[in-house]
C-alpha positions in Angstrom: 101.7 96.4 76.4 103.2 93.3 77.9 100.5 90.5 78.2 100.0 89.1 81.6 99.0 85.6 81.8 95.3 86.5 82.8 95.0 89.3 80.4 94.0 87.2 77.3 90.7 86.2 79.1 87.2 86.5 77.2 83.7 85.9 77.6 82.1 84.1 75.0 78.3 83.3 75.2 77.0 80.4 72.8 72.9 80.3 72.7 71.4 77.4 70.6 67.7 77.7 69.8 65.8 74.9 67.7 64.9 76.4 64.5 61.4 75.2 64.4 60.4 76.9 67.4 62.3 80.0 66.1 60.3 79.8 62.9 57.1 79.3 64.9 57.7 82.4 66.9 58.4 84.6 64.3 55.4 83.4 62.1 53.2 83.7 65.3 54.5 87.4 65.9 56.7 86.3 69.1 60.0 87.2 67.5 62.1 86.0 70.2 65.3 85.5 68.4 64.8 89.0 66.5 64.5 90.5 70.0 67.6 88.8 71.2 69.5 90.1 68.2 68.1 93.6 68.7 69.0 93.8 72.5 72.5 92.7 71.5 72.4 95.7 69.2 71.0 98.1 71.7 72.9 96.9 74.7 76.5 95.8 73.4 76.3 98.1 70.4 77.2 95.2 67.8 75.6 97.1 65.0 78.3 97.5 62.7 78.8 94.9 60.0 81.8 92.8 60.3 84.2 93.0 57.3 83.6 90.2 54.9 80.7 88.6 56.8 77.6 90.3 55.2 74.9 92.4 56.7 74.4 92.9 60.6 70.6 92.8 60.3 69.1 89.4 60.9 66.9 88.2 57.9 63.2 87.1 58.4 63.1 83.6 59.5 60.0 82.4 57.5 59.4 78.5 57.0 61.2 78.4 53.6 64.5 79.0 55.8 63.4 75.9 57.9 63.2 74.0 54.4 66.6 74.8 53.9 67.4 71.6 55.4 67.9 69.6 58.5 71.8 69.7 57.3 74.1 72.4 56.1 74.9 75.8 57.6 74.5 79.5 57.0 75.7 82.5 58.3 72.5 84.9 58.9 74.2 87.8 60.5 77.3 89.4 61.8 77.7 92.6 63.8 80.5 94.1 65.9 81.2 97.0 68.4 84.6 98.8 68.3 86.3 100.9 70.9 86.9 100.6 74.3 84.6 97.9 74.8 85.0 95.8 71.7 82.4 92.7 71.2 81.3 90.8 68.2 77.9 88.6 67.5 77.0 86.1 64.9 73.8 84.4 64.2 73.9 81.5 62.0 71.9 78.4 61.0 73.5 74.9 61.5 71.1 71.9 60.8 67.8 72.4 62.7 69.3 74.8 65.0 70.0 78.5 65.2 72.9 79.6 66.9 73.8 82.9 68.4 77.5 83.6 69.4 78.6 86.7 71.5 82.4 87.4 72.2 83.3 90.2 74.7 86.8 90.8 74.1 89.3 91.6 76.6 91.0 94.9 77.7 93.5 96.4 79.9 92.3 96.2 83.6 89.0 94.3 82.3 88.2 91.6 84.9 85.7 88.7 84.8 83.4 90.8 86.9 83.4 93.4 84.5 82.6 91.2 81.4 79.9 89.6 83.5 78.3 93.1 84.2 78.6 94.0 80.7 76.8 90.8 79.6 74.2 91.3 82.4 72.6 94.3 80.4 71.6 91.7 77.9 70.5 88.8 79.9 68.3 87.1 81.0 67.5 85.7 77.6 63.8 85.6 76.5 62.3 82.4 78.0 60.4 81.6 74.9 63.5 80.8 73.3 63.9 77.3 75.2 67.6 77.7 74.4 70.7 76.1 75.8 73.4 78.9 76.6 76.8 78.3 77.8 79.3 80.9 79.3 82.7 80.2 77.8 85.7 81.6 80.0 88.7 81.9 77.3 92.1 81.9 79.3 95.5 82.4 77.7 98.5 81.2 79.4 102.0 81.4 78.5 103.9 79.0 76.9 103.4 76.7 74.0 101.0 74.3 75.6 98.3 74.8 78.3 99.7 73.4 81.9 98.6 70.2 83.4 95.3 70.1 85.5 96.9 70.2 88.6 98.5 73.7 88.0 95.1 75.1 86.9 93.5 75.8 90.4 95.6 78.9 90.6 94.9 80.0 87.1 91.1 79.7 88.0 91.3 82.1 90.9 90.8 84.8 88.6 87.4 83.4 87.5 86.1 82.9 91.0 86.8 86.6 91.8 83.9 87.3 89.3 81.6 86.6 91.9 79.1 84.9 89.4 77.4 81.9 90.7 77.9 80.4 87.2 81.6 80.9 87.2 82.0 79.3 90.8 80.3 76.4 89.5 82.4 76.3 86.4 85.7 76.3 88.5 84.5 73.4 91.0 82.4 71.1 88.9 83.4 68.8 85.9 86.6 67.1 85.0 89.3 68.6 82.8 89.5 67.1 79.2 92.2 67.6 76.7 91.1 68.2 73.2 92.9 66.5 70.2 94.6 70.0 69.5 95.8 69.9 73.0 93.7 72.5 74.7 92.4 72.0 78.0 88.6 72.1 78.6 86.3 72.0 81.8 82.7 71.9 81.4 80.0 72.1 84.0 76.2 72.0 83.1 72.9 72.3 85.0 70.4 69.6 84.0 67.1 70.7 82.2 66.2 72.6 79.0 67.2 76.1 78.7 69.6 75.9 81.6 73.0 78.0 81.8 76.2 76.1 81.5 79.8 77.4 82.1 83.1 76.3 80.6 86.8 77.3 81.0 88.7 76.8 78.1 92.7 77.2 78.3 95.1 77.5 75.5 98.6 78.8 74.9 99.1 82.4 74.0 101.6 81.4 71.4 98.9 79.6 69.3 96.1 82.2 70.1 94.8 82.3 66.7 94.6 78.8 66.4 93.0 78.6 69.8 90.3 81.2 68.8 89.8 79.3 65.5 89.1 76.0 67.5 87.0 77.9 70.2 84.7 80.1 68.8 85.5 81.4 65.2 82.6 81.3 62.6 83.5 81.6 58.9 81.7 83.7 56.4 79.7 80.7 55.1 78.4 79.8 58.7 80.8 77.0 59.4 81.5 76.9 63.2 84.5 76.1 65.1 85.2 72.5 66.7 84.5 73.5 70.2 81.0 75.4 69.3 80.1 72.2 67.6 80.8 70.3 70.7 78.4 72.6 72.8 75.9 72.6 70.3 75.8 68.8 70.4 75.4 69.0 74.1 72.5 71.5 73.6 70.9 69.2 71.0 71.4 66.4 73.4 69.6 68.3 76.1 66.8 69.7 73.8 66.1 65.9 72.7 65.9 64.8 76.3 63.3 67.8 76.8 61.3 66.9 74.0 61.2 63.4 74.8 60.5 64.1 78.3 57.4 66.3 77.1 55.9 63.9 74.8 56.6 60.5 76.5 53.2 60.5 78.6 51.2 61.3 75.2 53.1 58.3 73.5 52.2 56.1 76.7 48.6 57.2 76.6 48.4 56.6 73.0 49.5 53.1 73.3 47.3 52.6 76.2 44.2 53.8 74.1 45.4 51.4 71.2 45.8 48.4 73.6 42.2 49.0 74.9 41.1 49.4 71.2 42.7 46.2 70.5 41.2 44.4 73.3 37.7 45.5 72.5 38.1 44.6 69.0 39.3 41.1 69.6 36.2 40.7 72.1 33.9 41.9 69.5 35.4 39.3 67.1 34.6 36.3 69.5 31.1 37.9 69.9 30.3 38.1 66.2 31.6 34.5 65.6 29.5 33.2 68.2 26.4 35.1 67.6 26.7 35.2 63.6 25.7 38.9 63.8 26.6 41.5 61.2 29.9 43.2 60.9 28.6 46.7 61.9 30.4 47.1 65.1 33.5 45.3 63.9 33.9 47.9 60.9 33.6 50.7 63.5 35.9 49.3 66.0 38.6 48.5 63.5 38.0 52.2 62.2 39.0 53.6 65.7 42.1 51.7 65.6 42.8 53.1 62.1 42.4 56.8 63.6 44.9 56.0 66.1 47.5 55.3 63.3 47.4 58.3 61.2 47.6 62.2 61.7 50.5 64.4 63.4 49.6 62.7 66.9 49.1 59.0 65.4 51.2 56.4 66.4 52.9 56.1 62.9 54.2 59.5 63.2 55.2 58.8 66.7 57.3 56.0 65.6 59.0 58.0 62.8 59.7 61.0 65.4 61.3 58.5 67.9 63.6 56.7 64.9 64.6 60.2 63.6 65.4 61.6 67.3 67.5 58.2 68.2 69.4 58.8 64.9 70.2 62.2 65.6 71.2 61.4 69.4 73.6 58.5 68.0 75.2 60.8 65.7 75.4 63.7 68.2 77.1 61.3 70.8 79.7 60.0 68.0 80.6 63.7 67.1 81.1 64.7 70.7 83.4 61.8 71.6 85.5 62.6 68.4 85.4 66.7 69.2 86.1 66.5 73.0 87.2 63.1 74.3 86.9 62.1 77.7 90.0 62.0 79.8 91.3 58.5 80.8 90.4 57.8 84.3 88.2 60.9 84.7 84.8 59.2 84.8 82.0 59.2 82.4 81.3 62.3 80.8 77.8 64.0 81.6 77.0 64.5 78.1 77.7 60.7 77.1 75.9 59.5 80.2 72.7 61.7 79.2 73.1 60.5 75.5 73.2 57.1 76.5 70.3 56.9 78.9 68.2 58.9 76.3 69.1 56.4 73.6 67.9 53.5 76.1 64.6 55.4 76.7 63.8 55.9 73.3 64.6 52.3 72.6 62.2 51.1 75.2 59.6 53.6 73.8 60.1 52.2 70.1 59.8 48.6 71.4 56.9 49.2 73.4 55.1 51.0 70.6 55.9 48.4 68.1 54.9 45.8 70.1 51.4 47.3 70.6 51.2 48.1 67.0 52.0 44.4 66.1 49.3 43.2 68.2 46.9 45.7 67.0 47.8 44.8 63.4 47.1 40.9 64.0 43.9 41.8 65.6 42.7 44.0 62.6 43.8 41.3 60.1 41.7 38.9 61.8 38.9 41.5 61.8 39.2 41.7 58.3 38.8 38.2 57.4 35.6 38.2 59.6 34.4 41.2 58.1 35.0 40.0 54.7 33.2 36.8 55.4 30.2 38.5 56.9 29.8 40.9 53.9 29.8 38.1 51.5 27.4 36.4 53.3 24.9 39.7 53.4 25.8 40.2 49.7 24.4 36.7 49.0 21.4 37.1 51.4 20.7 40.7 49.7 20.9 39.0 46.1 18.4 36.0 47.0 16.1 38.6 48.7 16.2 40.9 45.4 16.0 38.2 43.2 12.9 36.8 45.0 10.8 40.0 45.4 11.7 40.7 41.4 11.1 37.2 40.5 7.7 37.2 42.4 6.7 40.5 40.4 7.8 39.0 36.9 6.1 35.9 37.8 2.7 37.8 38.7 2.9 39.9 35.4 3.7 36.9 33.3 0.8 35.3 34.8 -1.5 38.0 34.3 -0.4 38.5 30.6 -0.8 34.5 30.0 -4.1 34.3 31.4 -5.2 37.4 30.0 -6.4 38.5 33.6 -7.5 42.3 33.8 -7.0 44.0 37.2 -10.2 45.5 38.4 -8.4 49.0 38.8 -9.8 52.3 37.2 -7.9 53.7 34.4 -6.5 56.5 36.8 -4.4 54.2 38.7 -2.8 52.6 35.9 0.1 55.0 35.5 0.9 55.6 39.0 1.0 51.8 39.5 3.0 51.1 36.6 5.4 53.9 37.4 5.5 52.8 40.9 6.4 49.0 40.1 9.2 50.2 37.4 10.8 52.4 39.9 10.9 49.6 42.4 12.3 47.0 39.9 15.1 49.5 39.0 16.0 50.9 42.7 15.1 48.2 44.9 18.7 46.0 44.6 20.7 49.3 45.3 18.5 50.1 48.5 18.5 46.8 49.6 22.3 46.8 49.8 22.2 50.1 51.7 19.5 49.0 54.2 21.3 45.8 54.6 24.6 47.7 55.1 26.2 45.0 52.6 28.4 47.7 50.8 30.0 49.1 54.4 28.3 50.7 57.4 29.6 54.1 57.1 29.2 54.4 53.4 28.0 58.1 52.7 25.1 58.3 50.3 26.1 58.7 46.5 24.1 60.9 44.1 22.3 57.9 42.7 21.1 57.0 46.2 19.6 60.3 46.9 17.9 60.5 43.4 16.4 57.0 43.9 15.0 57.8 47.4 13.7 60.9 45.8 11.8 59.0 42.9 10.7 56.3 45.2 9.1 58.9 47.4 7.5 60.5 44.6 5.8 57.6 42.6 4.8 56.3 46.3 3.0 60.0 46.8 1.7 60.0 43.4 0.3 56.4 43.9 -1.0 57.1 47.4 -3.0 60.2 46.2 -4.5 58.2 43.5 -5.7 55.5 45.4 -7.0 57.7 48.3 -8.9 59.7 45.7 -10.7 56.9 44.0 -11.2 54.8 47.0 -12.4 57.7 49.3 -13.8 60.3 46.7 -14.6 58.0 44.0 -13.0 60.3 41.3 -9.5 60.5 39.9 -7.2 62.8 41.8 -6.4 66.1 40.7 -3.1 66.7 38.9 -2.4 69.6 41.4 -3.3 67.2 44.4 -1.2 64.2 42.9 1.8 66.6 42.4 1.5 68.1 45.9 1.5 64.7 47.4 4.4 63.3 45.1 6.6 66.5 46.3 5.8 65.9 50.0 6.6 62.2 49.9 9.8 62.8 47.8 11.0 65.6 50.7 9.9 63.2 53.4 11.6 60.2 51.9 15.1 62.1 51.7 14.7 63.4 55.2 14.0 60.2 56.5 16.9 58.6 54.7 19.2 61.2 55.9 18.3 60.8 59.3 18.7 57.1 59.1 22.2 57.5 57.6 23.1 59.9 60.3 22.1 57.2 63.2 23.7 54.5 61.3 27.3 56.4 60.8 
């Protein structure tokens, strides 16, 4: 059958989905990408495998698939429908995105409206995909090269007769651009993530195979056509813009909290230096700043994400300029405008976050020197106190031994008193450091700390029971009574220490 100049049209739908979102949906049971692929099979009949392209079933999208890398490509599935309404569908992974390409081939007497009505059985796409979709009108014209832009208005009359608003916008918006291979392209995209864009691509019928290879062909390894990479780059820019727009308020809020924490810490530094107080509040305030740095929502991770996004946007802009350059005198390309404005916003956010971080780091370094100085003073005072206490005990014992002085105490008090003094001499240095918080305000008690508190409480209970029995009852304390008092005082000491620690932290 002879081919008319409009008979070679085809409707090609490209959908791009962030790989992380697709994996998250599949792991969470949403299966949005899989539902879309199943809908293509059920309503377009693309269930037969394409020869040489592997299976038509979409494999599981597990986190291990995402680990395949932020680079490279792989074909996931390919299906086709033959007969009077031929169509093909391809699912592939490219970098950190999943692409689905559907081609509705032309036939005798098939109009744009027919192709749109056929696609209407699949649309709308699942909203959870967060995808960017472009409808591509493939137009073949007679001759070896496409006509000039001035002659294309009559050619696009057939696109406008489809009656679809997307087609009408495609024919009236955007500027014509010529690819390095000589094909004419007009793009029209609405703003925002997930919006539907349209494109009209015109190529010569004499180079139909090369034209399709440039326009939509996908290889068995997942390698994609140049124009498809161009659409993917535009979708990536809009995805980055959407992510940046969604996370920018959280970043600004985080920077505001960090700035407020820095100002509070600076004020506390002045108060500590003026009053000569301990470093407890300084340590707690500095820890609150450190908490804003770490974690998935911390400032360090936010800065890494912004730098990665900036690198991706810059590479995408360079690729778009190479794959589909703007025509001379046609004005700025909307994708380039979006990319440059996004780069400017990202640079501003990075500069603001780094400025706030530098300020917080400087105040933290000042705080660290003040805390180190105060802790050294506390340790010196602790050493003096424990030395004085132990020295006084040793002096008293030496005087008793030298002067042959015998304490007027009953024999039943000797054992508990000696045990109590021994435990006091052994554990006083450790407990003094904890009570004075010389080794850190928020340090949790170690095993030795708990044992020391337990022993001190037990010996105090034993000594107290013995003294009370001798003083009040004039008889030595029974072993059962002494043991009961020791256990009770030991438990009471542990509970009191735990309550003190919970208040101190």
